[in-house]
N, C-alpha and C positions, 0 to 999 in steps of 0.2 A: 367738549373742550376743543377750542380752536387754537391752532398753533400758528403764531405770527413769526416767521423767520427773520433773523437779523443776518443779512447777507454778508456783513463784515466778518461775523464769526459763525458762519453757517454750519460748518462741520462740528465745532465744539458744542453749539447749542442743540443740534439734533441729537448728538451722542448723550449729552447730559440729560435731556428730556426723556429719551428712551430708557436710559439706565435707571431713572427714577420710577418709571412705570413698569418696565419688564426686565426682570433680573436674569433671564436665561441667556446662556452663552454656549457656543459649541464646545465640545470636549477637546482640549488641545492634546496633541500627541508629540512626544519627544521633549516635553518640558518648555519652560518659558524662554530659555536661551535660544531654542531653535524654533520658536513659534513662527508660523508662516504669516507674513504681513504684506501680502500683495497689495499695492496701492490702487484704489479705485476713486479717483478724484471726482468731486462734485463741482462742476463749473457753474458760475452764476448764470450763464446763458443757456444752461441745460438743466434747469431745476424741475423739469417734468419727466425726468428719467424714471425707469422702474424703481430704482433705488430710492429716489426722492418720494415718489408717490406712495410706496409701501410704508415708509416712515411716517408720512402724514396720516395715513389711515390708522396705523398703530397708536398714534397719539390722541385719537378721538376717544370719547367716552364709551362708545359701543363699537365692536368690530364686526363689520359686514363682510362675510366670506365671499359673497358674490362680487362685491366691489374689489376686494383684495385680489381675487383670482384673476382679474383683468391684468394685473401687473406682475403677479408671481410666475405666470407662465411666460417663458422666454423663447418658446419654440412652437412647433406646430401641434395642433390637435386637442389641447386641453384635456378634459376628463375622458374624452373618447380614446385618446391615445394612451392615457394612463391605464384604462381597461384593456386595450389591445396589448400593451406591454405585459400585463399579468397573464393574458391568454397565451402569448408567445412563450412565457416562462413555465407554462403548465401549472400556474399557481392561482387559479381563479375560483377555488372552492372556498366559499365564505365560512365553512364550518371548520376548516383546518387552521392550525397554528403555524403558519409559515414564518420563516425568517428570510427577509428579502433585503438585498443590498442595492443601493443606488450609488453608483460610482461616478461622482461628479454631480452632486445633488442641487447646486444652485440655491434658489430660494426655497427648495423643498416642495415645490408645487406637485410633482408626480406622487410623492409619498403621501402628501396630505389627501389627495383625491383617492389614492389606493387604500389608505387607512379607513376611509369611510366605506369602501367596498368590502374590505376584509377586516372586520372588527376583532378577530382573534389573532391576526398576524402582528409580527414585530418588524419594524423597518429600521434600517441603519443607513444614514447618508454620510458619504465622505466628500468633503469640499475643500479644495486647495485655497480658495480665496477667503481670507479670514473675515472680511466684512460680510460677504454673502453667508458664510457659515454662521456667524453670530446673529445676523439679521434673521436667518431662517429659524434659528433656535427660538427667537422671540416670537416669530409668527406662529410656530408650533405651540408655544406656551399660551399665546393669546387665544388660540383655537381649542385649547384644552386637550392636546394630543401628545403630551409629554410621556405618557405611559406607553405609547405605541411607537414613537419615533425618536431616535437618537441622532444627533449630528456630531460628526468628528471633523475637526480642522486638521487635515493631514495631507500628505503627498502620496498619491496613488502609485507613483513610480519608485518610492523609497521602501526598500525591503524591510527596514527596521520599523517603519511606521505601520506597515501591513502586519508584521509579526505581532506587534503590540495590540493592534485591533483584533486580530485572531484570538489572542490570549484572553481578551476581554469579552468578545462576542461569540466565539466559536465559529462554526461553519454555517453557510447560508444555503437555502433551498433554491435560490435563483439570484441573479445579479443583472443589472442593466445600466447602460449609459445612453443618454439621449443627446446627440450632438455635442459630445464632450471630447471624444478621442481625437477628433480632427484638430483640436487645439494642443494636443500633447505630442511633443517631438519623439520621445522615447516610447513608442507604442509597444515594443517588445517587453519592456519592463512592466508596463501596465497590464498586458495580457498575463504575464507571470503572476502578478499580484492577484488578479481576479481568480485565476486557477487555484491559487493557494487558499482563497477564502471560500471556495465552493465545495459542497458535498459531492461525492461521486454520482454521476448521472445528472447533475444540475446543469441548467442552461445559463449561458451569458448572452444577453441580447444587446447588441451594439448598433444603435441607429447612427449612421455616420455618413459623411461626405467621402467620395472616392474620386480618383482621377482616371482619365483615359487619355488617349494619344493627343487629342485636340484641346485638352484642358489647359487654360492659361494659369500656370503655376504661380507666377509672380502676382497676378491679380488675386488669386485665392489666398496667398500668404499675406499680402499687404492690406487687402480690403476686408477680409473675413477672419484673418488670424489663423488660417490653416497651416499647420506645421507638419512637414514630412508626409504630405498627402500621398496615399498609396492606391494602386489599382485593386480591384476586387480580388484578383488572383493572389496578389501580394499579401493582402489582409488575411485571406484564408490560410496561406502558407505560414504566416506569422502565428496564427492560432494553433496550427498543427505543431509548429516548432515549440510552442509553449507547453503543449501536452494535451490540448483538446482533441478528442477522438473523432469528432464529426462536425462539419460546418455546412451551412447553407446561406444563400443570399437572396433577398427579394428586392428588386429594383423599384425605387420610388421616384426616379428622376422626373418623369412626365408629370406626376402628381405634384411634386414639390415645385416644379416650374409654374404650374397653373395656380397652386395655392399661394405661392409667394407673391405673384403678381396681384392676386385678389386681396391678399393681406395688406399689401402696400396701398391699394386703392381704398380699402376699408379704413385704414389708419388715417389717411388724408381726409376722408369724408366724415368720419364719425368721432374722432378724438379732438375735442376743442383745445386742450392744452398739450401740444405736441412737443416731443423732444427732438431737437435738431439732430442729435446723434442717431436716434432711432430712425428718423426719416432717411438718413444717409445709409444706415445699415440695411433697411428694407430695399432700398434702391440697389445696393451692392449685391445682396443675395439674389435678387431678381435677375440682375445682370449676369451673375455667375452661372445660373442655370439656363438663361436665355441665350447669351451671346459669347460666353467665355468657356464653353465646353464642360461645364460642371456636371457631376452626376453623383448618385448616392442611393442609399437604401438601408435595409435592415439585415445585419448578420445575426445568425443564431449558431452559437458554438456549444456543443455538449461535452461535458467533462467525462 
């Protein structure tokens, strides 16, 4: 089935076509009146964004995971990092029935890869952006993974939202965030939420940007959307204040610098239908690590 978009009514047409083919939606928390509706506009000159490409693929007769995975990963590493995340959480035994939380699940890419690695595990994604949350639920439905993966549309810093999810899902054997916390201003509330949802001894893995003395804070905030960017020491203190008993950090700044530059090069050379916004994003992230004093890596916090 080929989908021919009408640019005048692009948003409505995509939504209507998808709703007719895939019924899945994220589970809303706090009821319809408080439903989170962050706007993610589709501009006519940016019709090759991840959001657009995923919808195009979902409207075809057959769903190709390999093709879909090119667009549902919005960060570094793909399936390799999905496996590394499980390793860091001590949840890589395929025979065990883990319960794993993805705090800030985006399009669900990490959980989709991990569900294939851990067929007995259950995954729960919490995503603030309603459009991402609903679209990820449709992706999961299309791939036949609804029994393993649930998506909630909720606010990670809202205590009532977290309390309701805990009542429904119980506690988790591990939790992770991949390049999510950098966008959240109230990081203290988020760390409290994660602690609330973890079993004793469980690990929270937070892959995140950090700042140092030479970091250009204005560039980080305006170009990449970093809110309240903290130093490594401040992040560890934040975790301890929340109640985590042990924390460690692995620096990935040099790797991210080289990887981002290579990723930018590959995007320009190998993607025929390029998103203007994504081109700018790659340029800005590369600049952040190359010339704006940016740094970051992986925090592991033990409850």
